ROVOGU-344533 format. One record per atom (N, C-alpha, C): residue in one letter; x, y, z. Coordinates in pm, whole numbers, padded with zeros to 5 digits, always signed. Layout:
residues N
AXYZ;...
END
This chain:
residues 339
X-05937-12765+08653;X-05891-12653+08760;X-05741-12573+08695;X-05789-12429+08720;X-05674-12353+08658;X-05560-12325+08761;X-05442-12284+08702;X-05306-12281+08783;X-05357-12185+08901;X-05434-12082+08884;X-05478-11983+09008;X-05566-12066+09099;X-05638-12136+09049;X-05726-12205+09149;X-05650-12298+09221;X-05545-12377+09160;X-05468-12474+09225;X-05382-12412+09335;X-05335-12247+09303;X-05250-12218+09405;X-05337-12153+09538;X-05469-12134+09516;X-05550-12091+09582;X-05592-12206+09694;X-05564-12319+09657;X-05596-12406+09729;X-05493-12404+09856;X-05377-12323+09859;X-05284-12317+09954;X-05319-12238+10082;X-05415-12159+10069;X-05518-12103+10162;X-05625-12186+10219;X-05690-12281+10146;X-05810-12341+10180;X-05755-12485+10250;X-05667-12557+10182;X-05638-12697+10175;X-05487-12723+10260;X-05424-12624+10259;X-05288-12643+10289;X-05206-12670+10197;X-05253-12684+10084;X-05138-12724+09982;X-05200-12698+09828;X-05142-12747+09723;X-05164-12714+09589;X-05201-12875+09530;X-05278-12865+09412;X-05287-12953+09337;X-05252-12952+09190;X-05134-13053+09130;X-05115-13047+09018;X-05085-13190+09012;X-05071-13230+08888;X-05013-13380+08846;X-04905-13440+08909;X-04822-13337+08952;X-04668-13339+09019;X-04696-13374+09157;X-04768-13292+09226;X-04794-13320+09379;X-04879-13451+09375;X-04992-13468+09286;X-05016-13603+09332;X-04957-13767+09279;X-04872-13705+09186;X-04775-13803+09166;X-04677-13840+09281;X-04591-13739+09317;X-04516-13768+09419;X-04543-13741+09580;X-04693-13729+09590;X-04752-13711+09734;X-04689-13613+09816;X-04678-13482+09750;X-04590-13382+09831;X-04742-13238+09846;X-04725-13154+09922;X-04786-13036+09897;X-04779-12955+09809;X-04656-12934+09739;X-04624-12802+09677;X-04565-12852+09564;X-04570-12818+09413;X-04508-12881+09340;X-04361-12813+09329;X-04295-12815+09398;X-04155-12756+09393;X-04071-12876+09426;X-03969-12885+09363;X-03852-13026+09374;X-03730-12936+09365;X-03641-12990+09472;X-03513-12972+09491;X-03432-13039+09335;X-03325-12977+09276;X-03277-13039+09194;X-03161-13074+09221;X-03086-13183+09151;X-02998-13260+09174;X-02865-13174+09164;X-02778-13183+09292;X-02688-13087+09302;X-02559-13152+09354;X-02426-13195+09296;X-02362-13269+09303;X-02269-13193+09455;X-02243-13264+09555;X-02196-13219+09652;X-02292-13144+09772;X-02400-13076+09733;X-02486-13003+09807;X-02617-13065+09810;X-02636-13140+09737;X-02780-13223+09723;X-02731-13335+09833;X-02745-13285+09985;X-02713-13390+10076;X-02807-13407+10176;X-02834-13507+10280;X-02936-13517+10360;X-03019-13422+10406;X-02948-13323+10483;X-02984-13221+10566;X-03090-13133+10452;X-03033-13069+10362;X-03084-12986+10247;X-03202-13053+10188;X-03210-13183+10154;X-03331-13269+10084;X-03435-13296+10200;X-03395-13318+10323;X-03494-13334+10389;X-03572-13213+10453;X-03464-13078+10445;X-03544-12959+10495;X-03635-12937+10379;X-03601-12959+10216;X-03722-12937+10144;X-03855-12998+10143;X-03815-13133+10183;X-03933-13223+10207;X-04015-13190+10314;X-03947-13170+10425;X-04014-13134+10536;X-04108-12987+10516;X-04064-12896+10431;X-04116-12766+10418;X-04229-12809+10292;X-04276-12918+10260;X-04357-12968+10163;X-04327-12975+10030;X-04223-12941+09978;X-04162-12978+09828;X-04101-13119+09856;X-04020-13141+09760;X-03964-13286+09716;X-03840-13272+09715;X-03741-13326+09831;X-03615-13291+09829;X-03549-13419+09755;X-03427-13401+09687;X-03362-13509+09605;X-03218-13501+09653;X-03152-13627+09694;X-03015-13628+09727;X-02942-13684+09617;X-02835-13647+09608;X-02770-13688+09452;X-02651-13803+09477;X-02658-13894+09380;X-02590-14012+09385;X-02450-13975+09363;X-02407-13879+09247;X-02297-13867+09240;X-02213-13795+09321;X-02248-13744+09451;X-02195-13719+09559;X-02123-13834+09656;X-02136-13946+09604;X-02096-14076+09656;X-02012-14130+09567;X-01912-14186+09629;X-01827-14268+09499;X-01843-14447+09559;X-01908-14464+09669;X-01943-14562+09659;X-02123-14650+09697;X-02143-14776+09668;X-02264-14801+09696;X-02310-14781+09845;X-02220-14796+09959;X-02221-14770+10064;X-02264-14621+10122;X-02202-14544+10077;X-02188-14401+10086;X-02313-14357+10084;X-02390-14408+09957;X-02543-14329+09915;X-02632-14401+09999;X-02593-14540+10021;X-02689-14617+10132;X-02701-14540+10256;X-02591-14496+10309;X-02586-14397+10421;X-02628-14281+10444;X-02631-14202+10304;X-02711-14092+10300;X-02862-14106+10282;X-02904-14211+10226;X-03056-14239+10198;X-03116-14247+10352;X-03026-14339+10435;X-03037-14368+10539;X-03029-14232+10673;X-02969-14128+10612;X-02979-14042+10729;X-03082-13942+10676;X-03133-13936+10559;X-03223-13859+10514;X-03343-13912+10584;X-03366-14027+10586;X-03486-14066+10647;X-03507-14044+10808;X-03370-14046+10858;X-03353-13990+11023;X-03426-13855+11014;X-03377-13792+10909;X-03425-13627+10922;X-03570-13590+10846;X-03637-13671+10809;X-03772-13675+10704;X-03872-13794+10742;X-03993-13757+10751;X-04093-13864+10734;X-04155-13854+10599;X-04127-13735+10513;X-04173-13691+10372;X-04117-13770+10290;X-04211-13769+10167;X-04106-13844+10054;X-04003-13756+09987;X-03916-13840+09971;X-03799-13765+09898;X-03741-13867+09751;X-03654-13837+09691;X-03594-13916+09595;X-03439-13909+09582;X-03384-13970+09492;X-03229-13983+09461;X-03244-13943+09286;X-03105-13847+09281;X-03084-13794+09142;X-02980-13898+09112;X-02950-13957+09007;X-02865-14024+08927;X-02816-13965+08787;X-02691-13935+08773;X-02647-13850+08670;X-02611-13970+08557;X-02677-14009+08478;X-02606-14099+08355;X-02512-14039+08270;X-02453-13945+08285;X-02341-13886+08206;X-02222-14012+08223;X-02179-14003+08365;X-02069-14088+08393;X-02098-14113+08559;X-02037-14220+08590;X-02010-14247+08720;X-01942-14174+08824;X-01937-14186+08971;X-01830-14107+09016;X-01760-14234+09086;X-01601-14208+09078;X-01530-14296+09136;X-01525-14426+09080;X-01541-14522+09166;X-01560-14674+09101;X-01679-14729+09132;X-01777-14665+09155;X-01940-14691+09164;X-01966-14693+09025;X-02091-14815+09022;X-02136-14823+08896;X-02281-14772+08904;X-02372-14754+08796;X-02483-14713+08812;X-02578-14849+08879;X-02560-14947+08871;X-02598-15091+08909;X-02590-15067+09088;X-02470-15026+09114;X-02445-15002+09272;X-02534-14917+09329;X-02550-14784+09254;X-02651-14683+09313;X-02783-14735+09315;X-02815-14807+09200;X-02968-14874+09197;X-02992-14956+09318;X-02885-15044+09323;X-02889-15139+09485;X-02915-15056+09595;X-02836-14943+09607;X-02871-14877+09719;X-03001-14826+09746;X-03052-14749+09636;X-03187-14698+09635;X-03272-14803+09657;X-03262-14921+09552;X-03398-15010+09602;X-03386-15074+09749;X-03258-15085+09791;X-03256-15131+09932;X-03274-15045+10038;X-03267-14901+10011;X-03333-14805+10097;X-03462-14790+10100;X-03527-14862+09971;X-03678-14805+09965;X-03751-14686+09927;X-03641-14623+09860;X-03670-14472+09776;X-03758-14518+09647;X-03868-14420+09651;X-03984-14449+09540;X-03969-14395+09415;X-03880-14280+09435;X-03844-14176+09331;X-03695-14161+09281;X-03690-14173+09154;X-03534-14129+09104;X-03537-14040+09024;X-03476-13952+09027;X-03467-13843+08897;X-03321-13887+08797;X-03357-13932+08687;X-03235-13932+08602;X-03199-13810+08525;X-03092-13817+08496;X-03025-13671+08413;X-02898-13714+08321;X-02860-13640+08222;X-02726-13644+08197;X-02711-13737+08065;X-02785-13816+08035;X-02826-13896+07915;X-02954-14003+07917;X-02958-14052+07842;X-03104-14129+07775;X-03127-14217+07944;X-03247-14242+07959;X-03251-14311+08088;X-03309-14482+08050;X-03285-14494+07937;X-03318-14638+07880;X-03252-14727+07951;X-03096-14732+07998;X-03044-14818+08041;X-03078-14863+08185;X-03125-14771+08250;X-03191-14806+08400;X-03332-14839+08409;X-03405-14829+08306;X-03536-14799+08336;X-03610-14927+08384;X-03550-15066+08265;X-03630-15178+08340;X-03602-15232+08473;X-03499-15198+08536;X-03476-15215+08667;X-03558-15138+08748;X-03552-14997+08748;X-03608-14917+08829;X-03764-14925+08827;X-03815-14954+08702;X-03980-15006+08696;X-03988-15112+08769;X-03918-15239+08723;X-03927-15372+08815;X-03960-15355+08956;X-03869-15250+09008;X-03888-15250+09160;X-03979-15119+09209;X-04080-15087+09119;X-04188-14997+09127;X-04166-14870+09165;X-04008-14820+09092;X-03986-14678+09146;X-04000-14598+09037;X-04070-14459+09076;X-04103-14347+08934;X-03994-14301+08907;X-03981-14254+08752;X-03871-14204+08729;X-03892-14075+08668;X-03823-13957+08698;X-03867-13827+08644;X-03726-13803+08573;X-03757-13766+08446;X-03595-13752+08340;X-03600-13608+08346;X-03480-13576+08358;X-03432-13451+08328;X-03369-13423+08203;X-03434-13345+08120;X-03346-13307+07987;X-03343-13174+07934;X-03265-13159+07827;X-03295-13008+07810;X-03339-12967+07644;X-03420-13094+07597;X-03459-13035+07453;X-03602-13131+07469;X-03716-13095+07398;X-03835-13148+07364;X-03805-13296+07292;X-03712-13296+07194;X-03674-13425+07140;X-03636-13567+07231;X-03551-13519+07345;X-03492-13605+07433;X-03627-13622+07516;X-03704-13516+07564;X-03847-13539+07639;X-03904-13667+07588;X-03938-13649+07457;X-04011-13731+07378;X-03947-13865+07421;X-03824-13892+07342;X-03770-14026+07381;X-03769-14078+07535;X-03797-13996+07604;X-03770-14043+07775;X-03922-14099+07784;X-04025-14025+07740;X-04143-14067+07746;X-04202-14175+07697;X-04137-14205+07599;X-04152-14325+07505;X-04112-14463+07605;X-03955-14407+07670;X-03895-14519+07718;X-03974-14539+07850;X-04066-14475+07881;X-04163-14490+08008;X-04132-14441+08113;X-04070-14289+08133;X-04074-14212+08209;X-04177-14183+08309;X-04219-14144+08401;X-04308-14073+08469;X-04344-13924+08464;X-04254-13855+08451;X-04267-13740+08439;X-04124-13709+08360;X-04132-13563+08342;X-04001-13496+08256;X-03982-13366+08323;X-03867-13334+08360;X-03824-13212+08423;X-03727-13163+08302;X-03782-13021+08251;X-03714-12982+08127;X-03642-12859+08189;X-03528-12865+08125;X-03392-12746+08175;X-03401-12664+08069;X-03419-12520+08074;X-03407-12399+07985;X-03291-12361+07998;X-03199-12302+07903;X-03083-12261+07888;X-03048-12156+07988;X-03113-12117+08062;X-03080-12014+08187;X-03010-12097+08315;X-03025-12251+08288;X-02975-12350+08388;X-02842-12331+08435;X-02814-12400+08563;X-02686-12419+08610;X-02666-12553+08546;X-02538-12595+08562;X-02484-12736+08530;X-02480-12709+08370;X-02532-12831+08310;X-02508-12846+08181;X-02678-12801+08105;X-02653-12730+08028;X-02811-12671+07990;X-02806-12718+07844;X-02732-12832+07764;X-02782-12847+07645;X-02688-12755+07579;X-02700-12800+07413;X-02654-12723+07331;X-02741-12685+07210;X-02889-12639+07269;X-02966-12582+07200;X-02998-12431+07213;X-02990-12416+07316;X-02986-12267+07378;X-03099-12206+07362;X-03213-12319+07411;X-03330-12248+07407;X-03388-12212+07553;X-03435-12099+07570;X-03480-12055+07730;X-03610-12105+07774;X-03654-12108+07880;X-03759-12147+07935;X-03875-12081+07882;X-03880-11965+07877;X-03999-11910+07792;X-04071-11968+07673;X-03977-12054+07602;X-04020-12105+07502;X-04004-12248+07516;X-03908-12298+07586;X-03903-12462+07628;X-03999-12504+07699;X-04071-12445+07785;X-04142-12502+07870;X-04312-12534+07816;X-04324-12422+07706;X-04472-12438+07653;X-04430-12564+07557;X-04313-12524+07469;X-04292-12606+07378;X-04324-12802+07417;X-04261-12814+07544;X-04250-12934+07597;X-04421-12968+07637;X-04476-12880+07706;X-04593-12932+07744;X-04729-12941+07639;X-04686-12871+07533;X-04770-12893+07435;X-04768-13016+07350;X-04656-13096+07389;X-04640-13226+07314;X-04596-13359+07398;X-04591-13331+07553;X-04571-13449+07599;X-04729-13463+07688;X-04722-13579+07728;X-04861-13639+07765;X-04813-13670+07934;X-04703-13670+07942;X-04643-13712+08116;X-04671-13567+08185;X-04657-13555+08317;X-04643-13423+08368;X-04487-13381+08328;X-04497-13234+08328;X-04357-13172+08309;X-04335-13075+08403;X-04247-13101+08473;X-04161-12996+08536;X-04054-12892+08483;X-04084-12752+08499;X-04011-12637+08476;X-03895-12647+08549;X-03770-12622+08473;X-03638-12607+08560;X-03537-12512+08497;X-03451-12443+08543;X-03377-12333+08498;X-03442-12211+08503;X-03356-12112+08584;X-03368-12001+08603;X-03497-11970+08692;X-03532-12039+08760;X-03664-12014+08873;X-03593-12008+08995;X-03624-11879+09073;X-03593-11827+09211;X-03714-11818+09284;X-03822-11770+09251;X-03947-11712+09319;X-04052-11743+09286;X-04164-11678+09356;X-04295-11703+09326;X-04340-11660+09210;X-04302-11555+09142;X-04318-11500+09006;X-04287-11605+08917;X-04178-11649+08933;X-04116-11758+08817;X-04196-11897+08827;X-04247-11898+08958;X-04321-12052+08950;X-04480-12011+08872;X-04523-11882+08916;X-04639-11870+08843;X-04640-11881+08677;X-04528-11837+08641;X-04503-11816+08495;X-04474-11958+08452;X-04412-12030+08491;X-04392-12159+08462;X-04542-12254+08468;X-04614-12243+08585;X-04746-12288+08589;X-04850-12259+08450;X-04829-12090+08454;X-04909-12053+08321;X-04859-12106+08196;X-04745-12141+08171;X-04678-12182+08062;X-04731-12368+08042;X-04828-12407+08120;X-04864-12523+08144;X-04791-12648+08215;X-04648-12592+08288;X-04587-12682+08368;X-04678-12719+08479;X-04639-12856+08544;X-04691-12909+08640;X-04650-12887+08794;X-04515-12842+08787;X-04427-12750+08918;X-04280-12709+08852;X-04227-12695+08974;X-04065-12629+08924;X-03968-12708+08945;X-03842-12696+08948;X-03740-12761+08964;X-03630-12664+08992;X-03586-12632+09130;X-03476-12557+09142;X-03367-12608+09206;X-03254-12561+09153;X-03116-12589+09204;X-03055-12492+09283;X-02992-12385+09198;X-02951-12255+09227;X-02992-12208+09378;X-03156-12205+09353;X-03194-12114+09488;X-03183-12190+09595;X-03212-12354+09616;X-03212-12422+09746;X-03085-12401+09760;X-02950-12364+09686;X-02818-12345+09730;X-02792-12241+09858;X-02895-12148+09799;X-02885-11986+09857;X-03009-12009+10009;X-02985-12132+10070;X-03064-12143+10191;X-02995-12202+10315;X-03025-12158+10408;X-02940-12192+10562;X-02926-12339+10547;X-02970-12425+10500;X-02978-12573+10530;X-02861-12634+10389;X-02842-12574+10321;X-02746-12616+10190;X-02617-12609+10243;X-02526-12724+10262;X-02393-12773+10302;X-02309-12683+10212;X-02295-12586+10219;X-02195-12489+10139;X-02173-12374+10221;X-02012-12347+10221;X-01954-12230+10285;X-02045-12122+10269;X-02049-12017+10386;X-02150-11894+10355;X-02075-11811+10298;X-01911-11813+10266;X-01855-11717+10188;X-01903-11761+10028;X-01926-11861+09986;X-01995-11895+09873;X-02120-11825+09864;X-02204-11876+09971;X-02349-11819+09918;X-02332-11656+09915;X-02251-11584+10014;X-02235-11456+09997;X-02208-11376+09855;X-02097-11463+09822;X-02049-11427+09687;X-02161-11426+09562;X-02244-11544+09573;X-02366-11577+09504;X-02457-11464+09506;X-02482-11414+09662;X-02585-11307+09699;X-02543-11199+09639;X-02453-11153+09588;X-02362-11023+09557;X-02368-11038+09413;X-02417-11143+09362;X-02380-11161+09186;X-02504-11102+09107;X-02509-11076+08989;X-02611-11048+08922;X-02664-11173+08775;X-02740-11136+08745;X-02768-11245+08620;X-02649-11268+08509;X-02563-11160+08515;X-02432-11146+08396;X-02327-11257+08462;X-02322-11282+08588;X-02207-11338+08635;X-02217-11475+08643;X-02228-11536+08538;X-02221-11695+08486;X-02137-11715+08376;X-02061-11810+08340;X-02006-11843+08252;X-02043-11965+08163;X-02029-11975+08058;X-02075-12096+07970;X-01932-12145+07948;X-01878-12261+08001;X-01756-12324+07952;X-01788-12455+07874;X-01681-12490+07827;X-01679-12598+07739;X-01770-12614+07613;X-01819-12510+07598;X-01891-12490+07452;X-01808-12560+07346;X-01682-12512+07347;X-01618-12588+07223;X-01629-12737+07232;X-01619-12804+07324;X-01641-12960+07320;X-01801-13005+07352;X-01866-12936+07303;X-01999-12959+07307;X-02055-13049+07413;X-01998-12977+07546;X-02059-13039+07667;X-02089-12914+07762;X-02138-12790+07700;X-02157-12688+07772;X-02175-12691+07923;X-02142-12582+08005;X-02177-12585+08124;X-02179-12471+08191;X-02251-12430+08286;X-02270-12281+08325;X-02244-12292+08493;X-02136-12199+08502;X-02089-12193+08639;X-02103-12057+08653;X-02063-12028+08809;X-02046-11899+08851;X-01914-11862+08800;X-01922-11723+08771;X-01814-11674+08682;X-01688-11636+08779;X-01567-11716+08779;X-01461-11678+08871;X-01352-11700+08776;X-01213-11693+08854;X-01084-11711+08768;X-01106-11837+08704;X-01126-11959+08736;X-01128-12097+08715;X-01232-12097+08547;X-01337-12040+08595;X-01409-12075+08454;X-01341-11966+08358;X-01290-11867+08410;X-01222-11791+08291;X-01103-11854+08235;X-01033-11928+08304;X-00909-11997+08275;X-00931-12108+08175;X-01061-12190+08206;X-01137-12267+08138;X-01147-12223+07955;X-01239-12132+07973;X-01253-12032+07858;X-01129-12007+07770;X-01033-11948+07859;X-00913-11904+07763;X-00857-12014+07716;X-00807-12143+07779;X-00776-12240+07715;X-00849-12300+07583;X-00959-12309+07626;X-01064-12339+07500;X-01053-12249+07347;X-01015-12118+07401;X-00991-12022+07301;X-00853-12000+07228;X-00753-12067+07296;X-00613-12063+07246;X-00610-12110+07116;X-00479-12101+07049;X-00455-12141+06927;X-00479-12295+06945;X-00551-12375+06846;X-00542-12514+06856;X-00684-12572+06933;X-00727-12466+07021;X-00823-12522+07097;X-00786-12603+07218;X-00897-12679+07259;X-00859-12759+07382;X-00936-12893+07371;X-00870-12985+07463;X-00908-13123+07459;X-00980-13139+07613;X-01065-13243+07653;X-01086-13255+07762;X-01016-13259+07896;X-00858-13307+07829;X-00782-13356+07916;X-00686-13215+07918;X-00708-13130+07858;X-00612-12973+07878;X-00708-12902+07975;X-00819-12937+07998;X-00885-12867+08100;X-00927-12946+08244;X-00897-13067+08238;X-00936-13153+08362;X-00916-13104+08471;X-00800-13074+08504;X-00772-13010+08639;X-00833-12889+08704;X-00875-12839+08584;X-00989-12719+08623;X-01119-12754+08663;X-01174-12847+08568;X-01327-12898+08588;X-01347-13017+08702;X-01237-13063+08744;X-01248-13174+08857;X-01350-13144+08957;X-01437-13241+08966;X-01527-13240+09097;X-01477-13225+09232;X-01379-13282+09251;X-01297-13268+09381;X-01251-13130+09426;X-01216-13043+09292;X-01167-12897+09296;X-01281-12838+09347;X-01412-12852+09278;X-01530-12773+09311;X-01560-12796+09475;X-01594-12919+09511;X-01612-12953+09662;X-01505-12846+09740;X-01387-12900+09715;X-01275-12810+09825;X-01324-12670+09794;X-01376-12621+09702;X-01406-12446+09714;X-01524-12413+09792;X-01655-12549+09756;X-01739-12512+09847;X-01713-12505+09992;X-01618-12610+10036;X-01610-12646+10199;X-01492-12552+10238;X-01425-12496+10153;X-01319-12417+10197;X-01385-12245+10216;X-01458-12187+10117;X-01526-12072+10112;X-01439-11976+10009;X-01354-12034+09930;X-01257-11964+09889;X-01317-11994+09716;X-01382-11884+09684;X-01479-11857+09543;X-01378-11884+09440;X-01274-11858+09436;X-01205-11857+09293;X-01115-12015+09296;X-01127-12075+09378;X-01027-12215+09360;X-01118-12293+09313;X-01234-12304+09243;X-01284-12441+09198;X-01425-12379+09113;X-01473-12478+09043;X-01605-12394+08956;X-01717-12425+09079;X-01793-12346+09046;X-01919-12336+09136;X-02051-12332+09026;X-02112-12431+09036;X-02258-12447+08969;X-02308-12313+09009;X-02398-12238+08905;X-02507-12133+08944;X-02562-12108+08792;X-02679-12062+08827;X-02783-12023+08683;X-02796-11891+08687;X-02852-11867+08587;X-02856-11717+08578;X-02951-11635+08675;X-03034-11740+08772;X-03122-11709+08877;X-03064-11659+08968;X-02879-11635+08975;X-02837-11561+09112;X-02879-11427+09090;X-02902-11369+08983;X-02942-11209+08988;X-03082-11188+09048;X-03154-11290+09095;X-03293-11266+09141;X-03311-11302+09283;X-03194-11357+09347;X-03185-11391+09501;X-03090-11286+09564;X-03200-11236+09664;X-03128-11166+09751;X-03142-11168+09922;X-03177-11317+09945;X-03158-11345+10083;X-03122-11499+10087;X-03094-11537+10186;X-03028-11665+10251;X-03157-11700+10358;X-03284-11772+10310;X-03375-11824+10415;X-03360-11946+10465;X-03446-12019+10526;X-03465-12144+10554;X-03534-12204+10453;X-03550-12337+10431;X-03601-12409+10307;X-03765-12392+10310;X-03802-12363+10434;X-03936-12369+10478;X-03995-12220+10434;X-03911-12115+10490;X-03933-11986+10456;X-03909-11933+10309;X-03829-12010+10250;X-03851-12005+10087;X-03956-12051+10015;X-03997-12192+10092;X-04139-12262+09982;X-04254-12161+10040;X-04265-12112+10181;X-04380-12055+10197;X-04401-11905+10139;X-04265-11846+10116;X-04293-11694+10046;X-04284-11727+09904;X-04264-11853+09833;X-04258-11881+09673;X-04436-11903+09686;X-04482-11979+09752;X-04645-12013+09758;X-04709-11894+09737;X-04666-11788+09837;X-04769-11682+09839;X-04706-11585+09730;X-04625-11569+09668;X-04592-11487+09573;X-04647-11527+09455;X-04636-11675+09447;X-04702-11755+09322;X-04844-11702+09335;X-04911-11735+09446;X-05062-11696+09422;X-05105-11567+09381;X-04994-11477+09459;X-05053-11316+09428;X-05027-11291+09293;X-04937-11349+09218;X-04877-11294+09068;X-04964-11347+09004;X-05059-11478+09009;X-05170-11525+08983;X-05288-11434+08967;X-05309-11396+09091;X-05381-11296+09123;X-05396-11196+09038;X-05290-11099+09024;X-05276-10995+08970;X-05301-11009+08830;X-05241-11115+08788;X-05259-11126+08634;X-05430-11143+08612;X-05485-11222+08684;X-05653-11278+08680;X-05704-11134+08687;X-05648-11042+08759;X-05740-10923+08804;X-05746-10816+08672;X-05651-10835+08596;X-05629-10741+08485;X-05754-10762+08404;X-05820-10883+08400;X-05941-10911+08332;X-06093-10881+08402;X-06081-10824+08511;X-06186-10828+08609;X-06242-10641+08624;X-06138-10605+08567;X-06197-10438+08508;X-06317-10410+08447;
END
């Protein structure tokens, strides 16, 4: 089935068919990215209820009990499939990966998105519990390693992405087809996707679905202060900073006084260590900014997709619009050959 035919099924059968929709049991191949502080029950449930795949983020919780409560809260808001993101770069507070996995298994969650490092340390336990694993990475070589470890799908992050886009600086237009040519598991395109045209492009490049973080933060259900949403709404694709490049831990964030100060410290004489910038990049400082609405008080995760966003819809409105735009974009492209 061609990508255009897949999208046409939205008009006839109420959904789309790709390897990702079949794997996850969802109507549309649209996944909520892992979002610390923002990826909570109300947003994850709204995405799942709209036919996508919602994900709550374990790193927002410093205890096993906190994550367990968030899983239960999500179940109260949706009867559709959803998953949990686990960042393997470091744990939060005093919680361990084992604590998070305990909460996931006890909560009956069927899908985990791993990110930040090799999924190898958690694969045996997750697979023994019958949990599907989608691993998010930033390079084909890491994706191939994850496939060898037995993940069920790969989400591939292009250089446009928010958060940590890796150190290779390969954008999605090259990275997505490079991944789909070599991997046998389903591939989800991530980074810089914010509308139906981007979704159509990802499908045309061979992806089985798309993963969006920044776009979903700009929805009504996202638990983020409206002043932050309005600041991002007014921004262009040039309004992000790449920080911690000198530490080879590159992060893409909304351009503000905090991101600018991180870069200034990195480039002063003698450079900077992580301890030199710890006060600026602390997650709790970012959370305070998201809750207070003070856009200059902490780091705010944002991809270059902010230049493509001009509204703050509900998740249902966003997904409906994306699917329609995707279908129209593929129809327009196909019509070029019908003349």
